[in-house]
ROSE-4610 file (N, C-alpha, C; in Angstrom, 1 decimal, always signed):
// ROSE-4610
residu = [M/M/M/K/K/K/L/L/L/L/L/L/Y/Y/Y/G/G/G/T/T/T/G/G/G/N/N/N/P/P/P/A/A/A/K/K/K/L/L/L/S/S/S/A/A/A/M/M/M/R/R/R/S/S/S/R/R/R/L/L/L/E/E/E/R/R/R/L/L/L/D/D/D/I/I/I/E/E/E/L/L/L/V/V/V/G/G/G/L/L/L/N/N/N/D/D/D/L/L/L/K/K/K/A/A/A/E/E/E/G/G/G/K/K/K/M/M/M/I/I/I/P/P/P/D/D/D/V/V/V/I/I/I/E/E/E/D/D/D/G/G/G/D/D/D/T/T/T/P/P/P/L/L/L/N/N/N/N/N/N/A/A/A/R/R/R/L/L/L/K/K/K/V/V/V/M/M/M/A/A/A/Y/Y/Y/Y/Y/Y/E/E/E/A/A/A/F/F/F/H/H/H/M/M/M/P/P/P/V/V/V/F/F/F/S/S/S/C/C/C/D/D/D/S/S/S/G/G/G/L/L/L/Y/Y/Y/F/F/F/D/D/D/N/N/N/V/V/V/P/P/P/D/D/D/E/E/E/V/V/V/Q/Q/Q/P/P/P/G/G/G/V/V/V/H/H/H/V/V/V/R/R/R/N/N/N/V/V/V/K/K/K/G/G/G/R/R/R/C/C/C/L/L/L/S/S/S/D/D/D/D/D/D/E/E/E/M/M/M/L/L/L/D/D/D/Y/Y/Y/Y/Y/Y/C/C/C/G/G/G/L/L/L/A/A/A/K/K/K/K/K/K/H/H/H/G/G/G/N/N/N/L/L/L/V/V/V/A/A/A/R/R/R/Y/Y/Y/K/K/K/N/N/N/A/A/A/I/I/I/C/C/C/F/F/F/V/V/V/M/M/M/D/D/D/E/E/E/K/K/K/H/H/H/V/V/V/Y/Y/Y/E/E/E/A/A/A/M/M/M/E/E/E/P/P/P/S/S/S/M/M/M/E/E/E/S/S/S/E/E/E/P/P/P/F/F/F/I/I/I/M/M/M/T/T/T/D/D/D/K/K/K/P/P/P/H/H/H/S/S/S/T/T/T/I/I/I/R/R/R/K/K/K/K/K/K/G/G/G/F/F/F/P/P/P/L/L/L/D/D/D/S/S/S/I/I/I/S/S/S/I/I/I/D/D/D/I/I/I/K/K/K/T/T/T/G/G/G/K/K/K/Y/Y/Y/Y/Y/Y/Y/Y/Y/D/D/D/L/L/L/P/P/P/E/E/E/D/D/D/K/K/K/L/L/L/E/E/E/Q/Q/Q/V/V/V/A/A/A/V/V/V/E/E/E/D/D/D/G/G/G/F/F/F/L/L/L/E/E/E/F/F/F/F/F/F/R/R/R/K/K/K/V/V/V/L/L/L/Y/Y/Y/S/S/S/N/N/N/L/L/L/G/G/G/V/V/V/M/M/M]
num = [1/1/1/2/2/2/3/3/3/4/4/4/5/5/5/6/6/6/7/7/7/8/8/8/9/9/9/10/10/10/11/11/11/12/12/12/13/13/13/14/14/14/15/15/15/16/16/16/17/17/17/18/18/18/19/19/19/20/20/20/21/21/21/22/22/22/23/23/23/24/24/24/25/25/25/26/26/26/27/27/27/28/28/28/29/29/29/30/30/30/31/31/31/32/32/32/33/33/33/34/34/34/35/35/35/36/36/36/37/37/37/38/38/38/39/39/39/40/40/40/41/41/41/42/42/42/43/43/43/44/44/44/45/45/45/46/46/46/47/47/47/48/48/48/49/49/49/50/50/50/51/51/51/52/52/52/53/53/53/54/54/54/55/55/55/56/56/56/57/57/57/58/58/58/59/59/59/60/60/60/61/61/61/62/62/62/63/63/63/64/64/64/65/65/65/66/66/66/67/67/67/68/68/68/69/69/69/70/70/70/71/71/71/72/72/72/73/73/73/74/74/74/75/75/75/76/76/76/77/77/77/78/78/78/79/79/79/80/80/80/81/81/81/82/82/82/83/83/83/84/84/84/85/85/85/86/86/86/87/87/87/88/88/88/89/89/89/90/90/90/91/91/91/92/92/92/93/93/93/94/94/94/95/95/95/96/96/96/97/97/97/98/98/98/99/99/99/100/100/100/101/101/101/102/102/102/103/103/103/104/104/104/105/105/105/106/106/106/107/107/107/108/108/108/109/109/109/110/110/110/111/111/111/112/112/112/113/113/113/114/114/114/115/115/115/116/116/116/117/117/117/118/118/118/119/119/119/120/120/120/121/121/121/122/122/122/123/123/123/124/124/124/125/125/125/126/126/126/127/127/127/128/128/128/129/129/129/130/130/130/131/131/131/132/132/132/133/133/133/134/134/134/135/135/135/136/136/136/137/137/137/138/138/138/139/139/139/140/140/140/141/141/141/142/142/142/143/143/143/144/144/144/145/145/145/146/146/146/147/147/147/148/148/148/149/149/149/150/150/150/151/151/151/152/152/152/153/153/153/154/154/154/155/155/155/156/156/156/157/157/157/158/158/158/159/159/159/160/160/160/161/161/161/162/162/162/163/163/163/164/164/164/165/165/165/166/166/166/167/167/167/168/168/168/169/169/169/170/170/170/171/171/171/172/172/172/173/173/173/174/174/174/175/175/175/176/176/176/177/177/177/178/178/178/179/179/179/180/180/180/181/181/181/182/182/182/183/183/183/184/184/184/185/185/185/186/186/186/187/187/187/188/188/188/189/189/189/190/190/190/191/191/191/192/192/192/193/193/193/194/194/194/195/195/195/196/196/196/197/197/197/198/198/198/199/199/199/200/200/200/201/201/201/202/202/202/203/203/203/204/204/204/205/205/205/206/206/206/207/207/207/208/208/208/209/209/209/210/210/210]
x = [+136.7/+137.1/+137.5/+138.4/+139.0/+138.5/+137.9/+137.4/+137.8/+138.2/+138.4/+136.9/+136.9/+135.7/+136.1/+135.7/+136.2/+135.9/+136.1/+135.9/+137.1/+137.3/+138.3/+137.8/+136.6/+135.9/+136.1/+136.7/+136.9/+135.7/+134.9/+133.6/+132.7/+132.7/+131.9/+132.5/+133.7/+134.5/+134.3/+134.2/+134.2/+132.6/+131.6/+130.3/+130.2/+130.6/+130.5/+131.1/+132.3/+133.2/+132.4/+132.0/+131.1/+130.0/+129.2/+128.1/+128.4/+129.5/+129.9/+130.7/+131.0/+131.8/+130.9/+129.7/+129.0/+128.8/+129.3/+129.5/+130.9/+131.6/+133.1/+133.8/+133.6/+134.2/+135.2/+136.3/+137.4/+137.5/+137.4/+137.3/+138.8/+139.3/+140.2/+139.7/+140.3/+139.7/+140.9/+140.5/+141.5/+142.6/+142.4/+143.5/+144.5/+144.0/+145.1/+145.9/+145.3/+146.2/+147.1/+146.6/+147.6/+148.6/+148.4/+149.5/+150.5/+150.2/+151.1/+151.9/+151.5/+152.3/+151.6/+150.4/+149.6/+148.9/+148.9/+148.4/+146.9/+146.1/+144.6/+144.1/+143.4/+142.8/+141.8/+141.8/+140.7/+139.7/+138.5/+137.2/+136.4/+136.0/+134.8/+133.6/+132.8/+131.5/+130.4/+130.3/+129.4/+128.1/+127.9/+126.7/+125.4/+124.2/+122.9/+122.3/+122.7/+121.9/+123.2/+122.8/+123.6/+124.4/+123.7/+124.3/+125.2/+124.9/+125.9/+127.2/+127.1/+128.3/+129.1/+128.3/+128.9/+129.9/+129.2/+129.8/+131.2/+131.1/+132.2/+133.3/+133.1/+134.1/+134.7/+133.8/+134.3/+135.0/+134.7/+135.5/+136.9/+136.9/+138.4/+139.2/+138.7/+139.5/+139.7/+139.0/+139.1/+140.4/+140.2/+141.4/+142.8/+142.7/+143.9/+144.4/+143.7/+144.2/+144.0/+143.1/+142.8/+142.7/+141.8/+141.3/+139.7/+139.1/+137.7/+137.4/+136.6/+136.2/+134.9/+134.3/+132.8/+132.8/+131.8/+131.7/+130.3/+130.0/+128.6/+128.3/+127.2/+126.8/+125.4/+125.1/+123.9/+123.3/+122.1/+121.4/+120.4/+120.5/+119.6/+118.4/+117.2/+116.0/+114.8/+114.4/+113.6/+112.0/+111.1/+109.9/+109.2/+109.8/+109.1/+110.1/+110.9/+111.8/+111.5/+111.8/+111.7/+112.7/+112.4/+113.4/+114.8/+114.8/+116.1/+117.0/+116.6/+117.5/+117.5/+117.0/+116.8/+118.2/+118.9/+120.4/+120.6/+119.8/+119.9/+121.3/+122.2/+123.6/+124.5/+124.2/+125.1/+124.9/+125.0/+125.0/+125.9/+127.2/+128.3/+128.6/+128.2/+128.7/+127.6/+127.5/+126.6/+127.1/+126.4/+126.9/+128.4/+128.8/+130.0/+131.1/+130.8/+131.7/+131.6/+132.7/+132.7/+132.9/+131.6/+131.7/+132.4/+133.0/+133.6/+132.3/+132.8/+131.7/+130.9/+131.7/+131.1/+130.2/+130.7/+130.0/+128.5/+128.6/+127.4/+126.5/+126.9/+126.0/+125.4/+126.0/+125.7/+124.5/+124.8/+123.9/+122.7/+122.9/+121.4/+120.6/+121.3/+120.7/+119.7/+120.5/+119.7/+118.6/+118.7/+117.7/+116.5/+116.7/+115.8/+115.0/+115.7/+115.2/+114.4/+114.8/+114.0/+112.5/+112.6/+111.5/+110.7/+111.3/+110.6/+111.5/+111.4/+111.8/+111.5/+112.7/+112.7/+112.4/+111.5/+111.2/+112.2/+113.3/+114.3/+114.4/+115.1/+115.4/+116.6/+117.7/+118.8/+118.3/+118.6/+118.4/+120.0/+120.2/+121.7/+121.7/+123.1/+123.4/+124.6/+124.9/+126.1/+126.7/+127.8/+128.4/+129.7/+129.7/+130.8/+131.5/+132.7/+133.4/+134.4/+134.1/+134.9/+136.1/+135.7/+136.8/+136.0/+136.8/+136.2/+135.0/+134.8/+133.5/+132.4/+132.6/+131.5/+131.4/+130.6/+130.2/+128.8/+128.4/+127.1/+126.9/+125.5/+125.2/+123.6/+123.3/+121.9/+121.6/+120.3/+119.9/+118.4/+118.3/+116.9/+116.3/+114.9/+114.3/+114.7/+115.2/+115.6/+117.0/+117.6/+118.9/+118.5/+117.3/+116.9/+116.8/+117.1/+116.9/+115.3/+115.0/+113.5/+113.4/+112.3/+112.2/+112.5/+113.2/+113.5/+113.5/+113.6/+113.5/+114.9/+115.2/+116.3/+115.9/+116.6/+116.2/+117.2/+116.9/+117.9/+118.6/+118.4/+119.0/+120.0/+121.2/+122.2/+122.2/+122.6/+122.7/+123.8/+123.2/+123.9/+125.3/+125.8/+127.0/+127.8/+127.3/+128.0/+128.0/+129.1/+129.0/+130.3/+129.9/+130.9/+131.5/+133.0/+133.7/+133.2/+132.7/+132.4/+131.0/+130.3/+128.9/+128.2/+128.5/+128.0/+126.4/+125.6/+124.3/+123.5/+124.2/+123.6/+123.3/+124.0/+123.9/+122.6/+122.0/+120.5/+119.6/+119.8/+118.9/+118.2/+116.9/+116.1/+115.1/+115.3/+114.5/+112.9/+112.1/+110.6/+109.9/+110.2/+109.6/+109.7/+111.1/+111.2/+111.5/+111.7/+111.8/+113.2/+114.3/+115.5/+116.4/+117.4/+118.5/+119.3/+119.8/+120.4/+121.4/+122.3/+123.2/+122.8/+121.6/+121.1/+120.4/+120.5/+120.0/+120.7/+120.3/+121.1/+122.2/+123.4/+124.4/+124.0/+123.2/+122.9/+121.9/+121.1/+120.2/+121.0/+121.9/+122.8/+123.5/+123.9/+124.7/+123.8/+122.6/+121.7/+121.4/+121.3/+121.1/+122.1/+123.3/+124.6/+124.6/+124.4/+124.4/+123.1/+122.2/+120.9/+121.1/+119.9/+120.0/+120.1/+119.7/+119.7/+121.1/+122.2/+123.5/+124.0/+123.7/+124.0/+123.3/+121.9/+121.4/+122.0/+122.5/+123.2/+124.3/+125.3/+126.5/+126.2/+125.2/+124.8/+124.4/+123.6/+123.3/+124.3/+125.2/+126.2/+127.2/+127.8/+128.8/+128.6/+127.1/+126.8/+126.1/+124.9/+124.2/+124.9/+125.4/+126.0/+127.5/+128.2/+129.8/+130.1/+129.2/+129.5/+130.7/+131.1/+132.4/+132.1/+131.1/+130.8/+129.9]
y = [+91.3/+89.7/+89.7/+88.9/+88.6/+87.3/+87.5/+86.3/+86.1/+85.0/+84.6/+84.4/+85.3/+85.2/+84.3/+83.1/+82.4/+82.7/+83.7/+84.2/+84.9/+84.7/+85.3/+86.5/+86.8/+87.9/+89.3/+90.2/+91.4/+92.1/+92.0/+92.9/+92.2/+91.0/+90.2/+90.6/+90.6/+90.8/+92.3/+93.2/+94.7/+94.8/+94.4/+94.3/+93.8/+92.6/+91.9/+92.7/+93.1/+93.9/+95.2/+95.8/+97.1/+96.9/+95.6/+95.4/+95.0/+94.2/+93.6/+94.6/+95.7/+96.6/+97.1/+97.1/+97.6/+96.6/+95.3/+94.3/+94.0/+95.1/+95.0/+93.6/+93.3/+92.1/+92.6/+92.2/+92.5/+91.2/+91.5/+90.4/+90.4/+89.3/+88.9/+88.0/+88.3/+87.3/+86.2/+85.5/+84.5/+85.2/+86.3/+87.1/+87.6/+87.9/+88.5/+87.4/+86.2/+85.0/+84.7/+84.7/+84.6/+85.4/+86.8/+87.7/+87.2/+86.5/+86.3/+84.9/+84.5/+83.2/+81.8/+82.1/+80.8/+80.2/+78.9/+78.3/+78.1/+78.5/+78.4/+77.2/+76.2/+75.1/+75.3/+74.5/+74.4/+73.8/+74.3/+73.6/+73.3/+72.1/+71.8/+72.0/+72.9/+73.2/+72.5/+71.2/+70.3/+70.0/+70.8/+70.7/+71.1/+70.5/+70.8/+71.9/+72.4/+73.7/+74.7/+75.8/+76.9/+76.4/+75.9/+75.5/+74.4/+73.4/+72.3/+73.0/+73.9/+74.5/+75.5/+76.1/+76.9/+75.9/+75.0/+73.9/+73.3/+72.9/+72.4/+73.3/+74.6/+75.6/+75.8/+76.0/+76.2/+75.2/+74.0/+72.9/+72.8/+73.1/+73.2/+74.3/+75.4/+76.5/+76.3/+75.8/+75.6/+74.6/+73.6/+72.5/+73.1/+73.9/+74.7/+75.6/+76.4/+77.6/+77.6/+76.7/+76.6/+77.9/+78.7/+80.0/+80.1/+80.9/+81.0/+81.5/+80.9/+81.4/+80.9/+81.9/+81.4/+81.4/+80.8/+80.8/+81.0/+81.6/+81.9/+81.3/+81.1/+80.6/+81.1/+81.1/+81.7/+80.9/+80.8/+80.2/+81.3/+81.4/+82.4/+81.7/+82.3/+81.5/+82.4/+82.1/+82.9/+82.2/+83.2/+82.6/+82.2/+82.7/+82.3/+81.9/+80.8/+80.3/+78.8/+77.9/+76.4/+76.1/+74.7/+74.3/+74.0/+73.8/+73.3/+74.5/+75.7/+76.9/+77.6/+77.0/+77.5/+77.6/+78.7/+78.6/+77.9/+78.2/+77.6/+77.9/+77.0/+77.1/+77.4/+77.3/+77.1/+78.6/+79.8/+81.1/+81.6/+81.3/+81.5/+80.2/+79.2/+78.0/+77.6/+77.7/+77.3/+76.4/+75.2/+74.1/+73.8/+73.6/+73.1/+74.1/+75.5/+76.5/+77.6/+77.9/+79.1/+80.4/+81.2/+82.5/+83.7/+84.4/+85.7/+86.7/+87.7/+88.9/+89.3/+89.4/+89.7/+88.6/+87.2/+86.2/+86.1/+86.2/+86.2/+87.3/+88.5/+89.6/+89.3/+88.7/+88.4/+87.3/+86.2/+84.9/+85.3/+86.1/+86.5/+87.6/+88.5/+89.3/+88.6/+87.7/+86.8/+86.1/+85.6/+84.9/+85.9/+87.1/+88.1/+88.5/+88.5/+89.1/+87.8/+86.7/+85.6/+85.3/+85.5/+85.1/+86.4/+87.6/+88.8/+89.1/+90.4/+90.5/+89.4/+89.1/+88.0/+88.5/+87.6/+88.0/+87.1/+87.5/+86.7/+87.1/+86.0/+86.3/+85.4/+85.7/+84.9/+84.1/+82.9/+82.1/+82.1/+82.4/+82.6/+81.6/+81.2/+80.4/+80.7/+80.3/+80.6/+79.3/+79.0/+78.1/+78.8/+78.8/+79.2/+78.2/+78.2/+77.2/+78.2/+78.1/+78.8/+77.9/+76.5/+75.4/+74.3/+73.1/+71.9/+71.5/+72.2/+72.0/+72.9/+74.0/+75.1/+75.3/+74.6/+74.8/+75.3/+76.4/+76.9/+77.2/+76.9/+77.1/+77.6/+78.1/+78.7/+78.8/+78.6/+78.9/+79.5/+80.7/+81.1/+82.1/+82.0/+83.0/+84.4/+84.9/+86.3/+86.5/+85.5/+85.6/+85.8/+85.5/+85.8/+87.1/+87.2/+88.5/+89.0/+90.1/+90.4/+90.2/+89.8/+89.6/+90.9/+90.6/+91.9/+91.4/+92.5/+92.3/+92.2/+91.2/+91.0/+91.4/+92.3/+92.9/+92.7/+92.7/+92.5/+93.8/+94.9/+96.2/+96.6/+96.4/+96.9/+98.2/+98.7/+100.0/+100.9/+102.0/+102.7/+103.0/+103.3/+103.8/+102.9/+102.2/+101.5/+100.0/+99.4/+97.9/+97.6/+96.9/+96.7/+95.4/+95.2/+94.0/+93.0/+91.8/+90.8/+90.7/+91.8/+91.7/+92.1/+91.5/+91.9/+92.0/+91.0/+90.9/+92.1/+92.9/+94.0/+95.0/+95.1/+96.1/+95.8/+94.6/+94.3/+94.1/+94.3/+94.1/+95.3/+95.2/+96.2/+96.1/+97.1/+97.1/+97.3/+96.3/+96.4/+97.5/+97.8/+98.9/+100.3/+100.6/+101.9/+101.9/+100.7/+100.8/+101.3/+101.3/+101.8/+100.6/+100.8/+99.8/+99.7/+98.7/+98.4/+99.5/+99.8/+100.8/+102.3/+102.5/+103.8/+103.9/+102.8/+103.0/+103.6/+104.0/+104.5/+103.7/+104.2/+103.3/+102.3/+102.7/+101.9/+100.7/+101.1/+100.1/+99.1/+99.4/+98.7/+97.8/+98.1/+97.3/+96.4/+96.5/+95.6/+94.5/+95.0/+94.0/+93.0/+93.5/+92.7/+91.8/+92.2/+91.4/+91.5/+90.6/+90.8/+90.8/+91.4/+91.6/+90.2/+89.2/+87.8/+87.4/+87.9/+87.6/+88.1/+89.5/+90.2/+89.5/+89.0/+88.4/+87.1/+86.2/+85.1/+85.4/+86.3/+86.7/+87.1/+87.9/+88.2/+87.1/+86.2/+85.1/+84.2/+84.0/+83.0/+83.6/+84.8/+85.3/+85.9/+86.2/+86.6/+85.7/+85.2/+84.3/+82.9/+82.2/+81.1/+81.0/+81.9/+81.8/+82.9/+84.2/+84.9/+85.8/+86.0/+86.7/+88.2/+88.6/+90.0/+90.7]
z = [+58.7/+58.4/+56.9/+56.6/+55.2/+54.5/+53.6/+52.9/+51.4/+50.9/+49.5/+48.6/+47.7/+46.8/+45.7/+45.4/+44.5/+43.0/+42.7/+41.1/+40.5/+39.3/+38.4/+37.7/+37.9/+37.1/+37.9/+37.5/+38.3/+38.4/+37.6/+37.7/+38.7/+38.8/+39.9/+41.2/+41.4/+42.6/+43.1/+42.1/+42.5/+43.1/+42.4/+42.8/+44.2/+44.3/+45.8/+46.7/+46.5/+47.5/+47.9/+47.0/+47.3/+48.2/+48.0/+48.7/+50.1/+50.3/+51.6/+52.4/+51.9/+52.6/+53.9/+54.0/+55.1/+56.3/+55.8/+56.7/+57.3/+57.0/+57.4/+56.9/+55.8/+55.3/+54.0/+54.2/+53.2/+52.2/+50.8/+50.0/+49.2/+48.9/+47.8/+47.0/+45.4/+44.6/+44.1/+43.2/+42.7/+42.0/+41.3/+40.5/+41.6/+42.8/+43.8/+44.3/+44.4/+44.7/+43.6/+42.4/+41.2/+41.3/+41.5/+41.6/+42.5/+43.6/+44.6/+44.3/+43.1/+42.7/+43.0/+43.5/+43.8/+42.6/+42.4/+41.3/+41.7/+40.8/+40.8/+40.3/+41.0/+40.2/+39.4/+38.3/+37.3/+37.9/+37.7/+38.2/+37.2/+36.9/+35.9/+36.4/+36.0/+36.5/+35.8/+36.2/+35.6/+36.3/+37.4/+38.2/+37.5/+37.8/+37.1/+37.7/+38.8/+39.5/+39.8/+40.1/+40.5/+41.9/+42.8/+44.0/+43.8/+43.1/+42.7/+42.2/+41.2/+40.7/+41.7/+42.6/+43.7/+44.6/+44.8/+45.8/+45.2/+43.9/+43.4/+43.3/+43.3/+43.1/+44.6/+45.5/+46.9/+47.5/+47.2/+47.8/+47.2/+46.0/+45.1/+45.7/+45.9/+46.3/+47.8/+48.7/+50.1/+50.2/+49.4/+49.5/+48.9/+48.0/+47.6/+48.5/+49.1/+49.9/+51.2/+52.0/+53.4/+54.0/+53.5/+54.1/+53.9/+54.6/+54.4/+53.1/+52.3/+50.8/+50.5/+49.7/+49.2/+47.7/+47.1/+45.6/+45.5/+44.3/+44.0/+42.3/+42.2/+40.8/+40.5/+39.2/+38.8/+37.6/+37.5/+36.3/+35.8/+34.5/+33.8/+33.2/+33.5/+33.1/+32.5/+31.4/+30.5/+30.6/+30.5/+30.7/+29.3/+28.1/+26.9/+25.7/+26.1/+25.2/+25.3/+24.2/+24.3/+25.2/+25.9/+26.9/+26.4/+25.1/+24.5/+24.4/+24.5/+24.4/+25.7/+26.8/+28.2/+28.6/+29.1/+29.5/+30.8/+31.8/+33.1/+33.6/+34.1/+34.5/+33.3/+32.1/+31.0/+30.4/+31.1/+30.6/+29.8/+30.0/+29.1/+28.2/+28.6/+27.7/+26.7/+25.5/+24.5/+23.6/+23.2/+22.5/+22.7/+23.9/+24.3/+24.4/+24.0/+23.9/+24.9/+25.3/+26.3/+25.5/+25.7/+24.8/+25.5/+24.6/+25.1/+25.2/+25.8/+26.0/+24.9/+23.6/+22.5/+21.9/+21.9/+21.4/+22.4/+23.8/+24.6/+24.1/+23.8/+23.5/+22.0/+21.1/+19.8/+20.0/+21.0/+21.0/+21.7/+22.7/+23.5/+22.8/+22.0/+21.1/+20.1/+19.5/+18.4/+19.0/+20.3/+21.0/+21.3/+21.6/+21.9/+20.6/+19.7/+18.4/+17.7/+17.9/+17.5/+18.3/+19.6/+20.5/+21.1/+20.6/+21.1/+22.4/+23.0/+24.4/+25.3/+25.9/+26.8/+28.3/+28.9/+30.2/+31.1/+31.8/+32.3/+33.9/+34.5/+35.9/+36.0/+36.9/+37.6/+38.9/+39.0/+40.1/+40.7/+42.0/+42.4/+43.7/+43.8/+44.8/+45.3/+46.8/+47.4/+48.3/+48.3/+49.1/+49.8/+51.3/+52.0/+53.0/+52.8/+53.7/+54.6/+56.0/+57.0/+57.4/+57.7/+57.8/+57.7/+58.0/+57.7/+58.4/+59.6/+60.3/+60.0/+59.2/+59.1/+57.6/+57.2/+55.6/+55.6/+54.8/+54.7/+53.3/+52.9/+51.4/+51.4/+50.4/+50.1/+48.7/+48.4/+47.0/+47.3/+47.9/+48.3/+47.4/+47.4/+46.5/+46.8/+47.8/+48.1/+47.4/+46.9/+46.2/+44.7/+44.4/+42.7/+42.4/+41.0/+40.8/+40.4/+40.4/+40.0/+38.6/+38.0/+36.5/+35.7/+34.7/+33.9/+32.4/+31.7/+30.1/+29.6/+28.6/+27.7/+26.4/+25.9/+24.5/+23.6/+22.2/+21.3/+20.7/+21.5/+21.3/+22.3/+22.2/+23.2/+23.5/+24.9/+25.3/+24.3/+24.1/+23.0/+23.3/+24.6/+24.9/+25.8/+26.8/+27.7/+27.7/+28.0/+28.1/+29.1/+30.3/+31.2/+31.2/+31.0/+30.9/+32.0/+31.6/+32.7/+32.9/+32.5/+32.6/+31.2/+30.2/+29.0/+28.8/+29.4/+29.4/+29.9/+31.0/+31.5/+30.5/+29.4/+28.3/+27.5/+27.6/+26.9/+27.9/+29.3/+30.3/+30.6/+30.9/+31.0/+32.2/+33.3/+34.4/+34.0/+34.4/+34.1/+34.8/+35.9/+36.6/+36.0/+35.7/+35.2/+33.5/+32.9/+31.5/+31.2/+32.0/+32.0/+31.8/+30.9/+30.8/+32.3/+32.6/+33.8/+33.9/+32.9/+33.1/+33.2/+33.3/+33.3/+34.9/+35.6/+36.8/+37.8/+38.9/+39.9/+40.4/+40.9/+41.4/+42.4/+43.4/+44.3/+43.9/+42.9/+42.3/+41.4/+40.9/+39.9/+40.8/+41.9/+42.9/+43.3/+43.6/+44.2/+43.0/+41.7/+40.7/+40.6/+40.7/+40.6/+41.7/+43.0/+44.3/+45.0/+44.9/+45.5/+47.0/+47.8/+49.2/+49.9/+49.3/+50.0/+50.3/+49.4/+49.9/+51.2/+51.2/+52.6/+53.8/+53.7/+54.6/+55.0/+54.0/+54.2/+55.1/+54.6/+55.4/+57.0/+57.0/+58.3/+59.3/+58.8/+59.4/+59.7/+58.9/+58.9/+59.9/+59.8/+60.6/+61.9/+62.0/+63.3/+64.1/+63.5/+64.4/+64.6/+63.5/+63.5/+64.1/+63.8/+64.1/+65.1/+65.2/+66.3/+66.2/+64.7/+64.6/+64.2/+64.1/+63.7/+65.0]
């Protein structure tokens, strides 16, 4: 089955594509449509939760392209910072600015240095539009990341474009940077098992297409 993943981030597309291969789902991204000459709508992500932002994006992309499409969104939450600097849904947008990968790394390294190693977690959401009558969404605990440490000391050799914060993220159980984890574990970090269960439930149980 062919689905549009509503993202222009190649790293996110690659991670999701790898995880959904086992479900026989073929993914295309916004950049693929752009290469075909299609106009990509600008979406203002002003929702106050990851689910609201996922919904805003997917509705805009479905209206533009009229094909099965899903969008995801995340919020980053720390256990030990004041509320006023809690990223939430504004992971890349700080003080009204959209940060580059380098700027994100500088900002969050500074936050970790100021407050000590940060205990962090991502809360994730998804909205999927099959057609006008079939819209599914979820923001379940199974989609949340496990708690991890965000440090002020970036990985010494690796940084993946599109996922800058992975270079300062450390797995609590092993004490290893995300980039030093086995490939299958790193894929799970990028796309939690809850997303696979979401698609299994929607496409098999609800739509009967798998």
